[in-house]
N, CA, C and O atoms as a printed pandas DataFrame, in Angstrom:
     atom_number atom_name residue_name chain_id  residue_number  x_coord  y_coord  z_coord
0              1         N          MET        A               1    4.093 -165.533  -56.280
1              2        CA          MET        A               1    3.567 -164.398  -55.546
2              3         C          MET        A               1    4.531 -163.222  -55.690
3              4         O          MET        A               1    5.743 -163.394  -55.559
4              5         N          THR        A               2    4.007 -162.048  -55.955
5              6        CA          THR        A               2    4.817 -160.842  -56.107
6              7         C          THR        A               2    5.342 -160.401  -54.744
7              8         O          THR        A               2    4.578 -160.344  -53.780
8              9         N          PRO        A               3    6.637 -160.089  -54.648
9             10        CA          PRO        A               3    7.159 -159.600  -53.374
10            11         C          PRO        A               3    6.496 -158.267  -53.012
11            12         O          PRO        A               3    6.147 -157.479  -53.891
12            13         N          ARG        A               4    6.334 -158.036  -51.761
13            14        CA          ARG        A               4    5.691 -156.818  -51.270
14            15         C          ARG        A               4    6.712 -155.933  -50.581
15            16         O          ARG        A               4    7.701 -156.410  -50.026
16            17         N          ILE        A               5    6.450 -154.623  -50.629
17            18        CA          ILE        A               5    7.237 -153.681  -49.841
18            19         C          ILE        A               5    6.298 -153.061  -48.821
19            20         O          ILE        A               5    5.080 -153.086  -48.995
20            21         N          ILE        A               6    6.858 -152.510  -47.770
21            22        CA          ILE        A               6    6.069 -151.871  -46.725
22            23         C          ILE        A               6    6.175 -150.363  -46.904
23            24         O          ILE        A               6    7.277 -149.817  -46.961
24            25         N          CYS        A               7    5.034 -149.692  -46.993
25            26        CA          CYS        A               7    5.028 -148.225  -47.099
26            27         C          CYS        A               7    5.566 -147.643  -45.798
27            28         O          CYS        A               7    5.104 -148.018  -44.721
28            29         N          PRO        A               8    6.538 -146.729  -45.878
29            30        CA          PRO        A               8    7.092 -146.137  -44.651
30            31         C          PRO        A               8    6.116 -145.179  -43.961
31            32         O          PRO        A               8    6.354 -144.769  -42.825
32            33         N          HIS        A               9    5.016 -144.820  -44.641
33            34        CA          HIS        A               9    4.053 -143.883  -44.056
34            35         C          HIS        A               9    2.872 -144.602  -43.404
35            36         O          HIS        A               9    2.584 -144.383  -42.228
36            37         N          CYS        A              10    2.188 -145.458  -44.165
37            38        CA          CYS        A              10    0.989 -146.117  -43.640
38            39         C          CYS        A              10    1.236 -147.567  -43.239
39            40         O          CYS        A              10    0.359 -148.201  -42.653
40            41         N          HIS        A              11    2.423 -148.101  -43.545
41            42        CA          HIS        A              11    2.844 -149.450  -43.161
42            43         C          HIS        A              11    2.028 -150.566  -43.806
43            44         O          HIS        A              11    2.001 -151.687  -43.298
44            45         N          CYS        A              12    1.364 -150.269  -44.919
45            46        CA          CYS        A              12    0.619 -151.298  -45.655
46            47         C          CYS        A              12    1.575 -152.082  -46.544
47            48         O          CYS        A              12    2.496 -151.495  -47.114
48            49         N          PRO        A              13    1.383 -153.384  -46.676
49            50        CA          PRO        A              13    2.173 -154.136  -47.653
50            51         C          PRO        A              13    1.658 -153.801  -49.051
51            52         O          PRO        A              13    0.457 -153.875  -49.311
52            53         N          ILE        A              14    2.561 -153.436  -49.939
53            54        CA          ILE        A              14    2.185 -152.939  -51.261
54            55         C          ILE        A              14    2.896 -153.744  -52.336
55            56         O          ILE        A              14    4.078 -154.066  -52.207
56            57         N          ASP        A              15    2.176 -154.063  -53.383
57            58        CA          ASP        A              15    2.771 -154.671  -54.570
58            59         C          ASP        A              15    3.556 -153.569  -55.277
59            60         O          ASP        A              15    2.958 -152.562  -55.657
60            61         N          PRO        A              16    4.872 -153.713  -55.471
61            62        CA          PRO        A              16    5.669 -152.658  -56.099
62            63         C          PRO        A              16    5.192 -152.292  -57.510
63            64         O          PRO        A              16    5.435 -151.181  -57.982
64            65         N          LEU        A              17    4.517 -153.223  -58.172
65            66        CA          LEU        A              17    4.032 -152.937  -59.521
66            67         C          LEU        A              17    2.804 -152.039  -59.507
67            68         O          LEU        A              17    2.419 -151.522  -60.556
68            69         N          SER        A              18    2.180 -151.838  -58.354
69            70        CA          SER        A              18    0.994 -150.985  -58.268
70            71         C          SER        A              18    1.330 -149.536  -57.924
71            72         O          SER        A              18    0.437 -148.689  -57.902
72            73         N          LEU        A              19    2.600 -149.237  -57.655
73            74        CA          LEU        A              19    3.001 -147.873  -57.318
74            75         C          LEU        A              19    3.005 -146.993  -58.561
75            76         O          LEU        A              19    3.364 -147.444  -59.649
76            77         N          GLU        A              20    2.604 -145.732  -58.395
77            78        CA          GLU        A              20    2.602 -144.776  -59.497
78            79         C          GLU        A              20    3.885 -143.959  -59.473
79            80         O          GLU        A              20    4.433 -143.683  -58.406
80            81         N          ASP        A              21    4.366 -143.572  -60.658
81            82        CA          ASP        A              21    5.570 -142.747  -60.772
82            83         C          ASP        A              21    5.224 -141.278  -60.588
83            84         O          ASP        A              21    4.145 -140.824  -60.972
84            85         N          ALA        A              22    6.160 -140.541  -59.992
85            86        CA          ALA        A              22    6.056 -139.089  -59.859
86            87         C          ALA        A              22    7.472 -138.532  -59.842
87            88         O          ALA        A              22    8.408 -139.216  -59.426
88            89         N          ALA        A              23    7.631 -137.294  -60.291
89            90        CA          ALA        A              23    8.945 -136.649  -60.291
90            91         C          ALA        A              23    8.786 -135.209  -59.842
91            92         O          ALA        A              23    7.780 -134.556  -60.121
92            93         N          SER        A              24    9.799 -134.733  -59.141
93            94        CA          SER        A              24    9.809 -133.355  -58.662
94            95         C          SER        A              24   11.245 -132.872  -58.637
95            96         O          SER        A              24   12.064 -133.380  -57.871
96            97         N          GLY        A              25   11.550 -131.893  -59.469
97            98        CA          GLY        A              25   12.923 -131.388  -59.513
98            99         C          GLY        A              25   13.882 -132.475  -59.928
99           100         O          GLY        A              25   13.790 -132.998  -61.039
100          101         N          HIS        A              26   14.805 -132.822  -59.047
101          102        CA          HIS        A              26   15.803 -133.855  -59.343
102          103         C          HIS        A              26   15.497 -135.166  -58.626
103          104         O          HIS        A              26   16.323 -136.079  -58.627
104          105         N          ALA        A              27   14.329 -135.267  -58.021
105          106        CA          ALA        A              27   13.979 -136.481  -57.287
106          107         C          ALA        A              27   12.916 -137.271  -58.042
107          108         O          ALA        A              27   12.079 -136.701  -58.742
108          109         N          HIS        A              28   12.964 -138.574  -57.889
109          110        CA          HIS        A              28   11.983 -139.473  -58.480
110          111         C          HIS        A              28   11.285 -140.169  -57.330
111          112         O          HIS        A              28   11.927 -140.599  -56.372
112          113         N          TYR        A              29    9.982 -140.279  -57.425
113          114        CA          TYR        A              29    9.197 -140.866  -56.353
114          115         C          TYR        A              29    8.286 -141.950  -56.892
115          116         O          TYR        A              29    7.970 -141.992  -58.081
116          117         N          LEU        A              30    7.874 -142.821  -55.994
117          118        CA          LEU        A              30    6.769 -143.731  -56.233
118          119         C          LEU        A              30    5.701 -143.345  -55.222
119          120         O          LEU        A              30    6.019 -142.998  -54.084
120          121         N          VAL        A              31    4.439 -143.402  -55.627
121          122        CA          VAL        A              31    3.344 -142.984  -54.760
122          123         C          VAL        A              31    2.589 -144.217  -54.274
123          124         O          VAL        A              31    2.185 -145.069  -55.065
124          125         N          CYS        A              32    2.408 -144.293  -52.970
125          126        CA          CYS        A              32    1.685 -145.405  -52.352
126          127         C          CYS        A              32    0.210 -145.332  -52.756
127          128         O          CYS        A              32   -0.409 -144.281  -52.596
128          129         N          PRO        A              33   -0.369 -146.421  -53.276
129          130        CA          PRO        A              33   -1.777 -146.388  -53.672
130          131         C          PRO        A              33   -2.734 -146.375  -52.475
131          132         O          PRO        A              33   -3.913 -146.058  -52.633
132          133         N          GLU        A              34   -2.240 -146.714  -51.288
133          134        CA          GLU        A              34   -3.097 -146.736  -50.101
134          135         C          GLU        A              34   -3.225 -145.361  -49.445
135          136         O          GLU        A              34   -4.330 -144.936  -49.111
136          137         N          CYS        A              35   -2.096 -144.662  -49.258
137          138        CA          CYS        A              35   -2.128 -143.385  -48.531
138          139         C          CYS        A              35   -1.779 -142.178  -49.400
139          140         O          CYS        A              35   -1.862 -141.043  -48.933
140          141         N          ASP        A              36   -1.393 -142.403  -50.646
141          142        CA          ASP        A              36   -1.028 -141.341  -51.600
142          143         C          ASP        A              36    0.172 -140.515  -51.162
143          144         O          ASP        A              36    0.345 -139.389  -51.629
144          145         N          ASP        A              37    0.996 -141.047  -50.285
145          146        CA          ASP        A              37    2.226 -140.356  -49.896
146          147         C          ASP        A              37    3.367 -140.806  -50.803
147          148         O          ASP        A              37    3.413 -141.964  -51.215
148          149         N          PRO        A              38    4.290 -139.893  -51.115
149          150        CA          PRO        A              38    5.422 -140.264  -51.973
150          151         C          PRO        A              38    6.474 -141.053  -51.209
151          152         O          PRO        A              38    6.710 -140.829  -50.022
152          153         N          ILE        A              39    7.092 -141.975  -51.917
153          154        CA          ILE        A              39    8.196 -142.763  -51.379
154          155         C          ILE        A              39    9.409 -142.417  -52.232
155          156         O          ILE        A              39    9.434 -142.737  -53.421
156          157         N          ALA        A              40   10.413 -141.771  -51.651
157          158        CA          ALA        A              40   11.608 -141.360  -52.393
158          159         C          ALA        A              40   12.445 -142.579  -52.720
159          160         O          ALA        A              40   12.563 -143.503  -51.916
160          161         N          LEU        A              41   13.023 -142.571  -53.908
161          162        CA          LEU        A              41   13.907 -143.656  -54.317
162          163         C          LEU        A              41   15.355 -143.200  -54.216
163          164         O          LEU        A              41   15.663 -142.061  -54.566
164          165         N          PRO        A              42   16.248 -144.064  -53.748
165          166        CA          PRO        A              42   17.671 -143.711  -53.760
166          167         C          PRO        A              42   18.139 -143.518  -55.204
167          168         O          PRO        A              42   17.660 -144.206  -56.106
168          169         N          THR        A              43   19.056 -142.601  -55.425
169          170        CA          THR        A              43   19.544 -142.292  -56.761
170          171         C          THR        A              43   20.146 -143.509  -57.439
171          172         O          THR        A              43   20.044 -143.642  -58.658
172          173         N          ALA        A              44   20.765 -144.395  -56.688
173          174        CA          ALA        A              44   21.416 -145.564  -57.277
174          175         C          ALA        A              44   20.421 -146.519  -57.929
175          176         O          ALA        A              44   20.806 -147.300  -58.799
176          177         N          THR        A              45   19.149 -146.474  -57.528
177          178        CA          THR        A              45   18.166 -147.391  -58.099
178          179         C          THR        A              45   17.519 -146.837  -59.364
179          180         O          THR        A              45   16.785 -147.546  -60.052
180          181         N          LEU        A              46   17.789 -145.577  -59.666
181          182        CA          LEU        A              46   17.181 -144.961  -60.841
182          183         C          LEU        A              46   18.023 -145.226  -62.082
183          184         O          LEU        A              46   19.247 -145.324  -61.987
184          185         N          PRO        A              47   17.390 -145.343  -63.241
185          186        CA          PRO        A              47   18.174 -145.501  -64.466
186          187         C          PRO        A              47   18.967 -144.230  -64.754
187          188         O          PRO        A              47   18.531 -143.126  -64.428
188          189         N          ALA        A              48   20.116 -144.397  -65.358
189          190        CA          ALA        A              48   20.953 -143.238  -65.682
190          191         C          ALA        A              48   20.242 -142.372  -66.712
191          192         O          ALA        A              48   19.652 -142.876  -67.668
192          193         N          ALA        A              49   20.307 -141.085  -66.504
193          194        CA          ALA        A              49   19.685 -140.150  -67.440
194          195         C          ALA        A              49   20.518 -140.055  -68.712
195          196         O          ALA        A              49   21.746 -140.139  -68.672
196          197         N          ALA        A              50   19.851 -139.881  -69.813
197          198        CA          ALA        A              50   20.553 -139.715  -71.089
198          199         C          ALA        A              50   21.276 -138.374  -71.085
199          200         O          ALA        A              50   20.733 -137.388  -70.588
200          201         N          PRO        A              51   22.477 -138.318  -71.623
201          202        CA          PRO        A              51   23.190 -137.036  -71.648
202          203         C          PRO        A              51   22.455 -136.034  -72.527
203          204         O          PRO        A              51   21.863 -136.387  -73.547
204          205         N          LEU        A              52   22.510 -134.786  -72.109
205          206        CA          LEU        A              52   21.865 -133.735  -72.885
206          207         C          LEU        A              52   22.710 -133.396  -74.110
207          208         O          LEU        A              52   23.938 -133.427  -74.033
208          209         N          PRO        A              53   22.075 -133.074  -75.238
209          210        CA          PRO        A              53   22.852 -132.690  -76.422
210          211         C          PRO        A              53   23.524 -131.342  -76.200
211          212         O          PRO        A              53   23.040 -130.517  -75.424
212          213         N          ALA        A              54   24.638 -131.125  -76.885
213          214        CA          ALA        A              54   25.355 -129.853  -76.773
214          215         C          ALA        A              54   24.483 -128.753  -77.359
215          216         O          ALA        A              54   23.797 -128.975  -78.357
216          217         N          PRO        A              55   24.501 -127.563  -76.749
217          218        CA          PRO        A              55   23.696 -126.470  -77.290
218          219         C          PRO        A              55   24.216 -126.026  -78.654
219          220         O          PRO        A              55   25.412 -126.116  -78.932
220          221         N          ALA        A              56   23.317 -125.550  -79.488
221          222        CA          ALA        A              56   23.708 -125.058  -80.814
222          223         C          ALA        A              56   24.526 -123.781  -80.647
223          224         O          ALA        A              56   24.218 -122.970  -79.773
224          225         N          PRO        A              57   25.548 -123.588  -81.453
225          226        CA          PRO        A              57   26.363 -122.373  -81.328
226          227         C          PRO        A              57   25.552 -121.136  -81.693
227          228         O          PRO        A              57   24.683 -121.175  -82.564
228          229         N          THR        A              58   25.855 -120.044  -81.009
229          230        CA          THR        A              58   25.208 -118.772  -81.340
230          231         C          THR        A              58   25.892 -118.185  -82.568
231          232         O          THR        A              58   26.928 -118.693  -82.997
232          233         N          SER        A              59   25.339 -117.141  -83.130
233          234        CA          SER        A              59   25.912 -116.555  -84.344
234          235         C          SER        A              59   27.327 -116.035  -84.085
235          236         O          SER        A              59   28.178 -116.118  -84.970
236          237         N          ALA        A              60   27.598 -115.496  -82.879
237          238        CA          ALA        A              60   28.931 -114.996  -82.565
238          239         C          ALA        A              60   29.923 -116.140  -82.454
239          240         O          ALA        A              60   31.072 -115.987  -82.868
240          241         N          GLU        A              61   29.521 -117.282  -81.910
241          242        CA          GLU        A              61   30.412 -118.421  -81.763
242          243         C          GLU        A              61   30.689 -119.113  -83.090
243          244         O          GLU        A              61   31.749 -119.714  -83.261
244          245         N          SER        A              62   29.770 -119.039  -84.016
245          246        CA          SER        A              62   29.958 -119.742  -85.288
246          247         C          SER        A              62   31.001 -119.049  -86.176
247          248         O          SER        A              62   31.509 -119.667  -87.112
248          249         N          HIS        A              63   31.330 -117.780  -85.902
249          250        CA          HIS        A              63   32.308 -117.072  -86.703
250          251         C          HIS        A              63   33.718 -117.103  -86.108
251          252         O          HIS        A              63   34.666 -116.631  -86.734
252          253         N          VAL        A              64   33.854 -117.652  -84.912
253          254        CA          VAL        A              64   35.162 -117.736  -84.259
254          255         C          VAL        A              64   35.856 -119.004  -84.750
255          256         O          VAL        A              64   35.254 -120.078  -84.773
256          257         N          LEU        A              65   37.113 -118.876  -85.140
257          258        CA          LEU        A              65   37.878 -120.028  -85.611
258          259         C          LEU        A              65   38.769 -120.565  -84.536
259          260         O          LEU        A              65   39.487 -121.540  -84.759
């Protein structure tokens, strides 16, 4: 049997695999399928973001030694 979580808004027991992903700004959410309210996830439970690549040098920076 799949473990259930309790929605903090509607208090329904929910299968965690049935939650939908959503993102807003720097926050990641799961959406309750019963009440459609977002459930915020603690940052520690989220996968680490991939580092961003370094920006390409501008023409002025490419001529500086």
